[in-house]
Every structure is written in structure tokens, then in C-alpha cells.
LUMDRENGU-283103 format. One record per residue (C-alpha): residue number from 1; residue in three letters; x, y, z. Coordinates in Angstrom, 3 decimals. Example, Ala and Ser with C-alpha at 12.3 -4.5 7.8 and 13.67 -1.06 7.14 Angstrom:
LUMDRENGU-283103
<1 ALA <12.300 -4.500 7.800>> <2 SER <13.670 -1.060 7.140>> 
end
This chain:
LUMDRENGU-283103
<1 MET <-0.119 -0.150 -0.003>> <2 SER <1.492 3.318 -1.030>> <3 GLU <2.115 6.060 1.561>> <4 VAL <1.422 9.856 1.137>> <5 LYS <4.466 11.971 0.296>> <6 SER <5.033 15.614 -0.441>> <7 GLY <3.508 16.593 -3.744>> <8 ASP <0.742 13.805 -3.813>> <9 LYS <-2.829 15.117 -4.114>> <10 VAL <-4.988 13.610 -1.292>> <11 ARG <-8.693 13.623 -0.218>> <12 ILE <-9.270 13.650 3.656>> <13 HIS <-12.150 13.799 5.985>> <14 TYR <-11.460 15.817 9.052>> <15 THR <-13.241 17.376 12.129>> <16 GLY <-11.363 20.306 13.759>> <17 THR <-11.874 21.162 17.504>> <18 LEU <-10.850 23.783 20.060>> <19 LYS <-9.398 22.727 23.438>> <20 ASP <-12.879 22.712 24.887>> <21 GLY <-14.068 20.121 22.482>> <22 THR <-16.005 22.838 20.326>> <23 VAL <-16.183 21.772 16.770>> <24 PHE <-15.010 24.701 14.600>> <25 ASP <-15.048 22.906 11.192>> <26 SER <-15.654 19.434 9.733>> <27 SER <-16.090 17.711 6.324>> <28 ALA <-18.972 15.646 7.662>> <29 GLY <-21.702 15.431 5.311>> <30 ARG <-19.498 16.867 2.640>> <31 ASP <-17.088 15.644 -0.155>> <32 PRO <-13.615 15.138 1.467>> <33 LEU <-11.169 18.055 1.293>> <34 GLU <-8.841 17.568 -1.640>> <35 PHE <-5.473 19.287 -1.775>> <36 GLU <-1.629 18.908 -2.571>> <37 VAL <0.443 17.811 0.392>> <38 GLY <3.253 20.221 1.010>> <39 SER <1.855 22.850 -1.132>> <40 GLY <0.655 25.506 1.634>> <41 GLN <-3.101 24.796 0.745>> <42 ILE <-3.818 23.853 4.519>> <43 ILE <-2.330 24.995 7.613>> <44 PRO <1.150 23.635 8.198>> <45 GLY <0.189 22.051 11.402>> <46 MET <-2.012 19.625 9.641>> <47 ASP <0.074 19.307 6.458>> <48 LYS <3.196 18.127 8.271>> <49 HIS <1.462 15.016 9.538>> <50 LEU <0.050 13.541 6.282>> <51 PRO <3.347 12.120 4.714>> <52 GLY <3.582 8.525 5.703>> <53 MET <-0.142 7.972 5.955>> <54 THR <-1.961 5.213 4.058>> <55 VAL <-5.543 5.110 2.559>> <56 GLY <-7.929 4.359 5.254>> <57 GLU <-5.701 5.316 8.137>> <58 LYS <-7.011 7.814 10.885>> <59 LYS <-5.037 9.864 13.376>> <60 THR <-5.674 12.835 15.687>> <61 ILE <-3.079 15.628 15.334>> <62 VAL <-2.699 18.921 17.292>> <63 ALA <-1.774 22.006 15.412>> <64 VAL <-0.227 24.562 17.761>> <65 ALA <-1.352 28.238 16.925>> <66 ASP <2.025 29.178 15.317>> <67 GLU <1.246 26.197 12.817>> <68 ALA <-2.391 27.067 12.459>> <69 TYR <-3.697 30.592 12.192>> <70 GLY <-0.729 32.287 14.013>> <71 PRO <-0.881 34.272 17.419>> <72 ARG <-3.463 37.074 18.023>> <73 HIS <-2.184 40.491 17.424>> <74 ASP <-3.557 43.357 19.645>> <75 ASP <-2.521 45.887 16.982>> <76 ALA <-4.932 44.070 14.544>> <77 GLN <-7.863 45.774 16.179>> <78 GLN <-8.635 49.213 14.841>> <79 PRO <-11.315 51.650 16.041>> <80 VAL <-13.173 53.443 13.221>> <81 PRO <-15.366 56.427 13.547>> <82 ARG <-19.118 55.176 13.394>> <83 ALA <-19.657 57.794 10.681>> <84 GLN <-17.129 56.458 8.372>> <85 ILE <-19.350 53.203 8.192>> <86 PRO <-22.351 53.381 5.697>> <87 ALA <-25.628 53.718 7.748>> <88 GLU <-27.273 50.982 5.597>> <89 ILE <-24.841 48.372 7.268>> <90 PRO <-26.569 47.056 10.431>> <91 LEU <-23.434 46.805 12.747>> <92 GLU <-23.530 44.085 15.414>> <93 VAL <-20.961 42.316 17.198>> <94 GLY <-19.643 39.249 15.250>> <95 LEU <-20.459 40.920 11.951>> <96 GLN <-17.931 39.956 9.256>> <97 LEU <-16.902 42.968 6.996>> <98 GLN <-14.291 43.721 4.430>> <99 MET <-11.852 46.686 4.712>> <100 GLN <-9.346 47.665 1.875>> <101 SER <-5.904 48.561 2.506>> <102 PRO <-4.210 51.563 0.925>> <103 GLN <-2.672 49.135 -1.546>> <104 GLY <-5.991 47.895 -2.499>> <105 GLN <-5.824 44.565 -0.488>> <106 VAL <-9.131 43.430 0.776>> <107 ILE <-8.971 42.499 4.445>> <108 PRO <-11.639 40.511 6.244>> <109 VAL <-12.584 42.046 9.639>> <110 THR <-15.111 41.304 12.598>> <111 VAL <-16.887 43.816 14.480>> <112 VAL <-15.943 43.333 18.025>> <113 SER <-17.483 46.291 19.535>> <114 VAL <-20.039 49.054 18.605>> <115 THR <-20.853 52.488 20.300>> <116 ASP <-22.498 55.551 18.988>> <117 GLU <-19.071 57.084 18.263>> <118 GLU <-16.900 54.255 17.102>> <119 VAL <-16.760 50.633 15.823>> <120 ILE <-13.811 48.468 16.854>> <121 LEU <-12.748 45.978 13.881>> <122 ASP <-10.630 42.963 14.439>> <123 ALA <-8.490 41.836 11.504>> <124 ASN <-7.114 38.653 13.379>> <125 HIS <-8.455 35.334 11.912>> <126 ARG <-11.138 33.975 14.190>> <127 LEU <-8.985 30.983 15.143>> <128 ALA <-5.649 33.094 15.768>> <129 GLY <-3.950 32.224 18.891>> <130 GLU <-5.834 28.755 19.270>> <131 ASP <-4.241 25.280 19.344>> <132 LEU <-6.483 22.978 17.024>> <133 THR <-7.205 19.467 17.257>> <134 PHE <-7.914 17.416 14.006>> <135 ASP <-9.288 13.966 13.746>> <136 ILE <-8.205 13.229 10.040>> <137 GLU <-8.756 10.147 7.771>> <138 LEU <-6.929 9.587 4.675>> <139 VAL <-9.637 8.737 2.038>> <140 GLU <-7.757 8.614 -1.181>> <141 ILE <-4.296 9.476 -2.845>> <142 VAL <-5.579 10.837 -6.085>> 
end
């Protein structure tokens, strides 16, 4: 039976959980996730555990924050005057918005606080700073 190596295209089923057991993502009920091992298409903390696996093998791995979505950065939160956000946008905590950098790059942000005067937007990934556990099953080497 062949083993996964870097450069192989694979298909996996997975369930990702936080330290408290909360599921944050899963392929359950969907097609398996397909990607090329070692290509940077998935987080490094998962990618590095795939070489050597065989079809049908299951394992549980932990991707520490630095090998997942990185650490949280306090400076990634930015206050914006409420008046600068169009009135038709119904602002509420947790709302996902997009900002544009001066260079034109689109940056996803989350509303973390709203007052009459300002809105605080957070550009951290929602899983930044989290160690993530994945239960994975190698379905196929394509």
C-alpha cells in the first residue's frame, strides 16, 4: 500500500476542534477535502502530519497556534469612527466585513464593539491564537 508523500494530491475527511471540544469545522456530510500535500493549501500543523499515512488510516493531530492561524495580534484591532461606516450596514458584534488597505488589498474584519461614536474592527483570523485538534482520515491518494 502506498504512503502519502509531499506533492501527492490527497482527499481527507476531518473534524477540527478547540481545546474545549467545540467543533469549528468538519467535512462531515460533505465531499472530502482535496489538496496537494506540502503546497501550503492547508495549515502547516496539519500538512506536516500527512506524509507516511496510508489510505483508510485515521489519526488525531494537534496544530499549535503558530502552525495554524498564528498568534493573536492586539494591533490588528482598529477603532473606526461610526460615521465612516455606511448607515445601511446594520452593525452588530460578530458581523464580518471587508476593509481595503491603501494598496487595494481586501482584508476581512470582524466587528468586536459598537458604540454611537466608534466601531472596533478586528483583522485577526477567528482562530488566531488557538491550538487546534484535528481528527483526520486519509480517504484517497488521487
